[in-house]
C-alpha positions, 0 to 999 in steps of 0.5 A: 841062301838056298837056291832050289834049281830045277833043268834037264839039261845036267850040264848046264845045270851043273855050271850054273849050280858053281856058278851060283855056290861061287856066288854064296848060295847053296843049291840043290838041284833036281831034274823034272818037274815033278823030282823039284816039287819033292826037293821043295818040300824037303828043303823048303828053298828061299828062291826057286829058277825051273826051265819050262821044258822039263821031263814029266812034269814041264816047268810052268806046271810045277810053278803052279803048284808050286804058286798055289802052296807057297809065294817063294820066289820063281824065275823061270829059265827057258830058251822059249822068247816069243812074247806067248810063251813070256805072258805064258810064264809071267800067268803061272806067277813067276817073278822074272822069266830069263832067255837062254843063253844067259851070263852066269852074271846076268842070272845072279844080280837078278835073283838078288833083284827079286830076293829085294822085291819080296821084302820091300813090296808095298804093304799099305791098302790103295785106292784107285776110282773104285778099284781098291789094291790089297797086298796082302793077297796081291787082290784089286777089289773092284767093281765087278768081283775081286781080281788076283795079280801076279807080286809083278802085276800088283808092283806095276799097278801099285806104282802107276797109282802112287805116281797117278797123274805122272807120265814115267819112263819105261827105263824106271818102271823096269827099275821099280818093278824088277828090282835092277836097271837093265831090265827087259822092257819086253817082258815090262809090255807084256805085264802091262797086256795082262796088267790091261786086261785081269783090271778090264775084267773087274771094271764095269765100263771099257775104259783103259786105265794104262794108257801106253805113253809111245816112245817114254813110258806108262800113265794112269792119267788122273784126269782120265782115272778110272772113277774121277 
């Protein structure tokens, strides 16, 4: 399994690369976004790790350009941890967002989870009122047109729709969407926020499709689901 690691912090990159190699990964490294894009084209890695703050071309721009060309799994590595930073990272199409400092064990576990999710993404169309989920392109067909989702947004919406009418605990959602139990609940909050925005843009009314159940989790209620 080949991994592209792009980080301008050479010391951290060396330590991370060593840990990944010990875990069985083949690692190629880049020190900026432009070099990362070149190596991606030449090496065709199975997964990409991107630092956000890099010279010449930052990680967000690099992620956005990679996502336009490929569905390769991408994990952002960064010291930027505000809600706005997380939203920005997820919006570019990143599959996960890990803040520094992180342990090599944590990184490897989350990389393995991302790789498992890639092969386990639901591939059957699904209907929820006027919303039709298209897994081939991560699209939601809706009255006001099609809305493209990121892979994480699609997995979240699919899970909620399949379990429509049930209140899903936060821990269960995190485990399903990210593929590991000890996930970041802050990331889930931001993911729900972004998904709600996209569904609101596509819907032909102002009803909130995804409801928050304080202290428990989230649900798409059957009685109030769109079109019912």
